[in-house]
TORTIZA-233802 format. One record per residue (C-alpha): residue in one letter; x, y, z negated. Coordinates in nm, 2 decimals, padded with zeros to 4 digits. Each point is the difference from the previous one (the first is absolute). Layout:
N
{type:a, u:X, v:Y, w:Z} .
...
***
This chain:
178
{type:m, u:-12.72, v:-20.98, w:-13.30} .
{type:p, u:00.14, v:00.35, w:-00.10} .
{type:k, u:-00.24, v:00.27, w:-00.14} .
{type:i, u:00.07, v:00.34, w:00.11} .
{type:l, u:-00.11, v:00.34, w:-00.14} .
{type:l, u:-00.03, v:00.29, w:00.26} .
{type:a, u:00.02, v:00.32, w:-00.19} .
{type:d, u:-00.03, v:00.29, w:00.20} .
{type:d, u:-00.27, v:00.30, w:00.01} .
{type:s, u:-00.06, v:00.02, w:00.40} .
{type:a, u:-00.26, v:-00.25, w:00.07} .
{type:f, u:00.17, v:00.02, w:00.34} .
{type:m, u:00.33, v:-00.11, w:-00.13} .
{type:r, u:-00.14, v:-00.33, w:-00.19} .
{type:k, u:-00.16, v:-00.07, w:00.32} .
{type:v, u:00.34, v:00.01, w:00.20} .
{type:l, u:00.19, v:-00.19, w:-00.28} .
{type:s, u:-00.30, v:-00.25, w:-00.02} .
{type:d, u:-00.03, v:-00.08, w:00.34} .
{type:i, u:00.41, v:-00.07, w:00.01} .
{type:l, u:-00.02, v:-00.21, w:-00.27} .
{type:v, u:-00.30, v:-00.20, w:00.13} .
{type:k, u:00.14, v:-00.07, w:00.34} .
{type:n, u:00.30, v:-00.11, w:-00.19} .
{type:g, u:-00.21, v:-00.27, w:-00.19} .
{type:y, u:-00.01, v:00.19, w:-00.31} .
{type:q, u:-00.39, v:00.01, w:-00.10} .
{type:e, u:-00.04, v:00.05, w:-00.38} .
{type:l, u:00.04, v:00.36, w:-00.03} .
{type:i, u:-00.13, v:00.22, w:-00.26} .
{type:e, u:-00.01, v:00.40, w:00.05} .
{type:a, u:-00.02, v:00.30, w:-00.22} .
{type:e, u:-00.03, v:00.37, w:00.10} .
{type:n, u:00.16, v:00.18, w:-00.29} .
{type:g, u:00.28, v:-00.07, w:-00.26} .
{type:n, u:-00.23, v:-00.10, w:-00.28} .
{type:q, u:-00.20, v:-00.23, w:00.21} .
{type:a, u:00.34, v:-00.14, w:00.09} .
{type:i, u:00.07, v:-00.10, w:-00.35} .
{type:e, u:-00.32, v:-00.14, w:-00.06} .
{type:k, u:00.01, v:-00.22, w:00.30} .
{type:y, u:00.35, v:-00.11, w:-00.08} .
{type:n, u:-00.10, v:-00.10, w:-00.37} .
{type:a, u:-00.29, v:-00.15, w:00.11} .
{type:e, u:00.11, v:-00.20, w:00.34} .
{type:h, u:00.38, v:00.00, w:-00.15} .
{type:p, u:00.09, v:-00.04, w:00.41} .
{type:d, u:00.32, v:-00.13, w:00.13} .
{type:l, u:00.10, v:00.35, w:00.15} .
{type:v, u:-00.15, v:00.35, w:00.01} .
{type:l, u:00.06, v:00.23, w:00.29} .
{type:l, u:-00.01, v:00.33, w:-00.14} .
{type:d, u:-00.03, v:00.36, w:00.14} .
{type:i, u:00.20, v:00.25, w:-00.23} .
{type:i, u:-00.24, v:00.29, w:00.06} .
{type:m, u:-00.32, v:-00.08, w:-00.14} .
{type:p, u:-00.31, v:00.15, w:-00.23} .
{type:e, u:-00.04, v:-00.06, w:-00.34} .
{type:k, u:00.37, v:-00.18, w:-00.05} .
{type:d, u:00.26, v:00.03, w:00.23} .
{type:g, u:00.20, v:-00.28, w:00.14} .
{type:i, u:00.28, v:00.07, w:-00.23} .
{type:a, u:-00.22, v:-00.01, w:-00.33} .
{type:v, u:-00.16, v:-00.34, w:00.14} .
{type:i, u:00.33, v:-00.14, w:00.03} .
{type:k, u:00.11, v:00.09, w:-00.32} .
{type:e, u:-00.30, v:-00.16, w:-00.19} .
{type:i, u:-00.03, v:-00.35, w:00.24} .
{type:a, u:00.36, v:-00.04, w:00.04} .
{type:p, u:00.08, v:-00.14, w:-00.37} .
{type:q, u:-00.27, v:-00.26, w:00.08} .
{type:g, u:00.21, v:-00.16, w:00.29} .
{type:a, u:-00.18, v:00.19, w:00.26} .
{type:k, u:00.15, v:-00.03, w:00.35} .
{type:v, u:00.01, v:00.36, w:00.15} .
{type:l, u:00.03, v:00.10, w:00.39} .
{type:v, u:-00.04, v:00.39, w:00.02} .
{type:i, u:-00.16, v:00.17, w:00.29} .
{type:s, u:00.07, v:00.32, w:00.04} .
{type:a, u:00.04, v:00.30, w:00.26} .
{type:v, u:00.31, v:00.14, w:00.19} .
{type:g, u:00.21, v:00.27, w:-00.22} .
{type:q, u:-00.11, v:-00.18, w:-00.34} .
{type:d, u:00.32, v:-00.11, w:-00.09} .
{type:d, u:00.02, v:00.13, w:-00.34} .
{type:m, u:-00.30, v:-00.18, w:-00.07} .
{type:i, u:00.10, v:-00.33, w:00.16} .
{type:g, u:00.32, v:00.03, w:-00.23} .
{type:q, u:-00.21, v:00.05, w:-00.34} .
{type:a, u:-00.23, v:-00.32, w:00.12} .
{type:k, u:00.31, v:-00.22, w:00.07} .
{type:t, u:00.13, v:00.12, w:-00.35} .
{type:s, u:-00.34, v:-00.08, w:-00.18} .
{type:g, u:-00.02, v:-00.35, w:00.15} .
{type:a, u:-00.08, v:00.00, w:00.39} .
{type:q, u:00.17, v:-00.27, w:00.18} .
{type:g, u:-00.03, v:00.17, w:00.32} .
{type:y, u:-00.15, v:00.24, w:00.21} .
{type:i, u:-00.15, v:00.08, w:00.36} .
{type:v, u:-00.02, v:00.36, w:00.14} .
{type:k, u:-00.34, v:00.14, w:00.18} .
{type:p, u:-00.01, v:-00.05, w:00.30} .
{type:f, u:00.08, v:-00.38, w:-00.02} .
{type:e, u:00.01, v:-00.28, w:00.27} .
{type:e, u:-00.16, v:-00.34, w:-00.06} .
{type:e, u:00.33, v:-00.16, w:00.01} .
{type:q, u:00.13, v:00.24, w:-00.28} .
{type:v, u:-00.27, v:-00.09, w:-00.23} .
{type:m, u:00.04, v:-00.36, w:00.05} .
{type:t, u:00.35, v:00.01, w:-00.07} .
{type:e, u:-00.01, v:00.14, w:-00.32} .
{type:v, u:-00.29, v:-00.17, w:-00.09} .
{type:k, u:00.17, v:-00.34, w:00.06} .
{type:k, u:00.33, v:00.12, w:-00.17} .
{type:i, u:-00.18, v:00.10, w:-00.32} .
{type:l, u:-00.25, v:-00.33, w:00.01} .
{type:g, u:00.28, v:-00.22, w:00.10} .
{type:g, u:-00.12, v:-00.39, w:00.02} .
{type:e, u:-00.35, v:00.09, w:-00.08} .
{type:q, u:-00.20, v:-00.08, w:00.32} .
{type:p, u:-00.34, v:00.15, w:00.16} .
{type:a, u:-00.24, v:-00.24, w:00.11} .
{type:p, u:00.04, v:-00.14, w:00.33} .
{type:v, u:-00.18, v:00.17, w:00.28} .
{type:q, u:-00.26, v:-00.15, w:00.22} .
{type:t, u:00.08, v:-00.14, w:00.34} .
{type:q, u:-00.18, v:-00.15, w:00.27} .
{type:e, u:00.18, v:-00.35, w:-00.09} .
{type:n, u:-00.12, v:00.08, w:-00.37} .
{type:p, u:-00.30, v:00.19, w:-00.01} .
{type:q, u:-00.12, v:-00.12, w:-00.34} .
{type:p, u:00.31, v:00.03, w:-00.25} .
{type:a, u:00.05, v:-00.27, w:-00.25} .
{type:q, u:-00.05, v:00.18, w:-00.30} .
{type:p, u:-00.26, v:00.10, w:-00.20} .
{type:a, u:-00.15, v:00.34, w:00.17} .
{type:v, u:00.17, v:00.31, w:-00.12} .
{type:q, u:-00.22, v:00.24, w:-00.21} .
{type:s, u:-00.03, v:00.30, w:00.16} .
{type:d, u:-00.26, v:00.29, w:-00.02} .
{type:q, u:-00.10, v:-00.03, w:00.36} .
{type:p, u:-00.25, v:-00.20, w:00.11} .
{type:q, u:00.10, v:-00.32, w:00.21} .
{type:g, u:-00.26, v:-00.18, w:00.20} .
{type:d, u:-00.07, v:-00.17, w:00.34} .
{type:s, u:00.11, v:00.34, w:00.17} .
{type:q, u:00.38, v:-00.14, w:-00.06} .
{type:q, u:00.14, v:-00.06, w:00.33} .
{type:p, u:00.33, v:-00.18, w:-00.04} .
{type:a, u:00.09, v:00.03, w:00.38} .
{type:q, u:00.01, v:00.39, w:-00.06} .
{type:p, u:00.35, v:00.18, w:00.01} .
{type:a, u:00.15, v:00.04, w:-00.33} .
{type:v, u:-00.01, v:00.40, w:00.05} .
{type:q, u:-00.30, v:00.10, w:-00.21} .
{type:n, u:-00.23, v:00.29, w:00.07} .
{type:d, u:-00.33, v:00.15, w:-00.12} .
{type:q, u:-00.19, v:-00.10, w:00.31} .
{type:p, u:-00.29, v:-00.20, w:-00.06} .
{type:q, u:00.08, v:-00.36, w:00.21} .
{type:g, u:-00.24, v:-00.15, w:00.25} .
{type:d, u:-00.05, v:-00.10, w:00.36} .
{type:s, u:00.03, v:00.34, w:00.10} .
{type:q, u:00.35, v:00.08, w:-00.13} .
{type:p, u:00.24, v:-00.07, w:00.32} .
{type:a, u:-00.21, v:00.22, w:00.22} .
{type:q, u:00.10, v:00.32, w:-00.20} .
{type:p, u:00.36, v:00.02, w:00.12} .
{type:e, u:-00.08, v:-00.03, w:00.34} .
{type:a, u:-00.25, v:00.28, w:00.07} .
{type:q, u:00.22, v:00.30, w:-00.01} .
{type:g, u:-00.11, v:00.30, w:00.18} .
{type:g, u:-00.28, v:-00.18, w:00.09} .
{type:q, u:00.17, v:-00.09, w:00.37} .
{type:q, u:00.00, v:-00.37, w:00.03} .
{type:q, u:-00.02, v:-00.01, w:00.37} .
{type:p, u:00.21, v:00.13, w:00.29} .
{type:a, u:-00.13, v:00.28, w:00.22} .
***
């Protein structure tokens, strides 16, 4: 299963990217919040793909690419609109592709699959296959009896429990007609 490094100084952007990747079966994720951390984690973990923000503290994405590209790193640059010069520098320095913020899930997954080629994510659990046939994936997130295979593929940060289905129905506090 491919290992992916998410390097972005924005915790929100790392969470968005992580949610997209996990939803699509990529579960072995590493995070870095600045350029120096990205280089350290790349050297320690040797991920199959690096999703790299261009503008980061300590070392920007271009400096990171210049350091890890000679080691064979596959890099997908994440940039803001209007950073065309930086995207050009990133590609010249060794990036394989780029995504412009704001982005859609489909765009992220198209670029990730293009760069990773034949490397496939772990199978996503379904009702027909609640437990994977492979050993459990290593993750920093706790797993236990609260995992419910019948839940929809969309993930959120809300606690799972018996009262969850009642939340969407209680809009405005008016449930009975007048």
